[in-house]
C-alpha positions in Angstrom: 0.0 0.0 0.0 1.4 3.4 -1.0 -0.1 6.8 -0.6 -1.1 8.2 -4.0 -1.8 11.8 -3.3 -0.2 14.9 -4.6 2.3 16.1 -2.0 1.1 19.3 -0.5 3.5 22.1 0.5 4.6 21.3 4.0 4.0 24.4 6.0 6.8 26.1 7.9 6.8 25.7 10.8 4.8 22.5 11.4 4.1 23.8 14.9 4.2 27.4 15.9 5.0 28.7 19.4 1.3 29.3 20.2 0.4 25.7 19.2 3.2 24.4 21.3 2.1 26.3 24.4 -1.4 25.0 23.9 -0.2 21.4 23.7 2.0 22.0 26.8 -1.0 23.3 28.8 -3.2 20.4 27.8 -0.5 17.9 28.6 0.3 19.4 32.0 -3.4 19.5 32.9 -4.1 16.0 32.0 -0.8 14.5 33.2 -1.3 16.3 36.6 -4.5 14.4 37.1 -2.7 11.0 36.7 0.4 12.1 38.6 -1.2 13.8 41.6 -0.3 12.1 44.9 1.5 9.2 43.1 4.7 10.7 41.8 6.6 12.1 44.8 10.1 11.9 43.2 11.0 11.6 39.6 14.8 11.0 40.1 16.3 7.7 41.3 19.9 8.9 41.3 21.8 11.8 42.7 23.2 13.5 39.6 24.8 12.9 36.2 26.9 10.0 35.3 29.8 10.3 32.8 29.4 7.6 30.1 32.0 8.5 27.5 33.2 10.7 24.7 31.7 11.2 21.2 31.9 13.6 18.3 30.1 16.9 18.8 26.5 17.1 17.5 24.3 20.1 16.9 22.5 21.0 20.1 25.3 20.0 22.5 26.0 22.5 25.2 29.3 24.3 25.1 29.9 23.2 28.7 29.9 19.6 27.5 32.8 20.0 25.0 36.0 18.4 26.1 38.5 21.0 24.9 41.5 18.9 25.8 40.4 15.9 23.8 39.3 18.2 21.0 42.9 19.5 20.6 43.9 15.9 19.7 41.6 16.1 16.7 42.6 19.6 15.8 39.0 20.7 16.7 37.6 18.8 13.7 35.4 17.4 15.0 35.0 18.8 18.4 34.6 16.1 21.1 31.7 16.2 23.6 31.5 14.5 27.0 28.3 12.4 27.3 26.4 12.2 30.5 23.4 10.1 31.6 20.9 10.9 34.3 19.1 8.1 36.0 15.4 8.9 35.7 12.2 6.9 36.0 11.7 6.4 32.3 13.7 6.9 29.1 11.5 7.6 26.1 12.8 7.2 22.6 10.3 8.7 20.1 10.4 7.1 16.6 8.9 9.5 14.1 8.1 9.0 10.5 9.9 11.2 7.9 9.0 9.1 4.8 7.7 11.1 1.7 4.0 10.1 2.3 3.8 12.4 5.3 4.2 15.4 3.0 0.7 14.7 1.6 -2.3 16.6 2.9 -5.3 18.7 1.9 -6.4 22.3 2.6 -3.1 23.2 4.2 -3.0 20.3 6.7 -0.3 17.7 6.1 0.2 14.3 7.7 3.6 15.7 8.8 1.9 18.3 10.9 -0.2 15.7 12.7 3.0 13.6 13.3 4.8 16.7 14.6 2.0 17.4 17.0 2.2 13.8 18.2 5.9 14.2 18.8 5.3 17.4 20.7 2.7 15.8 22.9 5.0 12.9 23.7 7.9 15.2 24.3 6.0 17.6 26.6 4.6 14.6 28.6 8.1 13.2 29.1 9.4 16.7 30.1 6.5 16.9 32.7 7.7 13.8 34.4 11.4 14.7 33.9 11.9 11.6 31.9 14.7 11.3 29.3 13.6 12.0 25.7 15.4 11.0 22.5 14.4 10.9 18.8 14.8 8.4 16.0 13.6 9.2 12.4 12.0 6.4 10.4 11.9 6.4 6.6 10.9 3.0 5.2 13.6 0.6 6.2 15.9 3.4 7.4 16.1 4.2 11.1 18.4 7.0 12.2 19.2 8.2 15.7 19.2 12.0 15.5 18.8 13.1 19.2 20.3 11.2 22.1 18.2 11.0 25.3 18.2 14.1 27.5 16.0 15.7 30.2 13.9 18.8 30.3 11.5 21.0 28.4 14.3 22.6 26.3 15.5 19.2 25.2 11.9 18.3 24.2 11.6 21.4 22.1 15.0 20.5 20.5 13.5 17.1 19.5 10.4 18.8 18.0 12.5 21.3 16.0 14.9 18.6 14.8 12.0 16.5 13.6 10.6 19.5 11.7 14.0 20.2 10.1 14.3 16.6 8.8 10.7 16.7 7.5 11.0 19.9 5.6 14.1 18.7 3.8 13.7 17.5 0.2 13.0 13.7 0.3 16.3 11.8 0.3 17.0 8.9 -2.0 16.6 5.3 -0.7 18.9 5.0 2.3 21.1 2.1 3.1 20.9 2.7 6.8 19.1 -0.3 8.2 20.2 -0.3 11.8 17.9 -2.0 14.2 16.1 0.1 16.8 17.4 -2.3 19.5 20.9 -1.2 18.8 20.0 2.4 19.6 18.6 1.8 23.0 21.0 1.5 26.0 18.4 0.7 28.6 14.8 -0.5 28.8 12.8 2.4 27.3 9.4 3.6 26.3 9.3 3.5 22.5 6.3 5.3 20.8 6.3 4.9 17.0 4.5 7.8 15.3 3.6 7.2 11.6 0.9 6.9 9.0 2.3 3.4 8.2 1.7 3.9 4.5 4.6 1.8 3.3 4.7 -1.7 1.8 7.0 -3.2 4.5 4.8 -2.0 7.4 4.2 -5.7 8.4 8.0 -6.2 8.6 8.5 -3.1 10.7 5.7 -4.1 13.2 7.3 -7.6 13.5 10.6 -5.8 14.4 8.7 -3.7 16.9 7.1 -6.8 18.4 10.5 -8.4 19.0 11.6 -5.1 20.5 8.7 -5.3 22.9 10.2 -8.2 24.6 12.7 -5.8 26.3 11.2 -2.4 25.8 7.7 -0.8 26.2 6.6 -0.3 22.6 3.4 1.2 21.4 2.2 2.6 18.0 0.7 6.0 17.4 -1.0 5.9 14.0 -2.1 9.0 12.2 -5.6 8.5 10.8 -4.6 10.0 7.5 -7.7 9.3 5.3 -8.3 13.1 5.4 -5.3 13.6 3.1 -7.0 11.6 0.4 -10.5 13.1 0.5 -10.5 14.7 -2.9 -13.5 16.4 -4.4 -15.8 13.9 -6.1 -15.6 13.9 -9.9 -18.6 12.9 -12.0 -16.3 11.3 -14.7 -12.9 11.5 -16.3 -9.3 10.5 -15.5 -6.8 12.1 -13.1 -3.0 11.8 -13.3 -1.6 11.1 -9.8 1.9 10.8 -8.5 3.2 8.2 -6.0 5.3 10.3 -3.6 7.2 7.2 -2.4 8.4 6.0 -5.8 7.9 9.0 -8.1 5.8 7.0 -10.5 2.7 8.4 -12.1 -0.5 6.7 -13.2 -4.0 7.5 -14.3 -7.0 6.9 -12.0 -10.6 7.0 -13.0 -13.0 9.2 -11.1 -14.3 6.1 -9.3 -10.8 4.9 -8.3 -10.0 8.4 -7.0 -13.2 8.5 -4.9 -12.2 5.1 -3.4 -8.7 6.3 -2.2 -10.1 7.2 1.3 -11.6 3.7 1.6 -8.4 2.0 0.5 -6.3 4.0 3.0 -8.7 3.1 5.8 -8.6 -0.6 4.9 -4.8 -0.5 4.9 -4.7 1.2 8.3 -7.1 -1.4 9.6 -4.7 -4.1 8.4 -1.9 -2.3 10.3 -4.1 -2.6 13.5 -4.4 -6.3 12.9 -0.6 -6.5 12.5 -0.2 -4.8 15.8 -2.7 -7.0 17.5 -0.9 -10.1 16.4 2.4 -8.8 17.8 0.8 -7.8 21.1 1.4 -4.0 20.6 -1.0 -1.3 21.8 -2.0 1.2 19.2 -3.7 4.6 19.5 -5.0 6.5 16.5 -4.8 10.3 16.3 -6.6 12.7 14.0 -5.9 16.3 13.0 -6.9 18.8 15.7 -7.3 16.2 18.4 -3.8 14.7 18.7 -2.8 16.1 22.1 -6.1 15.2 23.8 -6.2 11.6 22.6 -2.6 11.0 23.1 -2.4 12.6 26.5 -5.3 10.5 27.8 -3.7 7.3 26.4 -0.4 8.1 28.0 -1.9 8.9 31.4 -4.0 5.7 31.5 -1.1 3.7 30.3 1.1 5.0 33.1 -1.5 3.9 35.6 -1.7 0.4 34.1 2.1 0.0 34.0 2.7 0.9 37.7 
């Protein structure tokens, strides 16, 4: 199944500051209801543990740069000290950046809904002072782009980084096929936010099912039929472009009208895949992402205690 909808211009920014504040307010209100009286301390340790050195990455603090080690590389690259804070939960958000999320209608793209899902997850983690990291997902490619860190500023950094990857021109097929398991240092909460409109969705969900033996994995599926609700044509043919492959084909007016049904049938199949692997799944829609996802997260935390 591939999305055959003309790619809409992805708006910049996907989330403006006002929307982000609204999401934060909703998350804080709903998470407070679930946390009240039952979350006396979010930290298990007493500070930051040094875990090693690595090449400098965008977003690293200047205070974390090891200048002595950087001189050995002639400052190209700079070397950063990496620290880890022992918190109650480490959340690694896996967010879809495949070309299909650029599709949309009337100025609302699937990417915008994914971004609002990432923002909701990030703000919820920041509320509980949990670690937050970000992995991008594009077909069979998985790429760690933000290592786990703590705090609201780090959550905003994850949101902005997701947006920057989404607004880039679609990259050619990547050879990066690293497993998600290799990116996770400790048992983590792993929400996967996607429209799941790619042919190997079944293979991905099987991978996530195996990952669920060690980590707490659940799926956040964008209910994206809205992006394929084109005006009804009485007759004729329409040339459409497959954003995943770049191929074009002609669709009859009837076939175009049935795209919404086809997308819904495919996403129902994804739900079946998830059920078979024992993975929980929550569907989110444009304009209601933060309410539905906040409630799901709150109820899930209660069940997992």
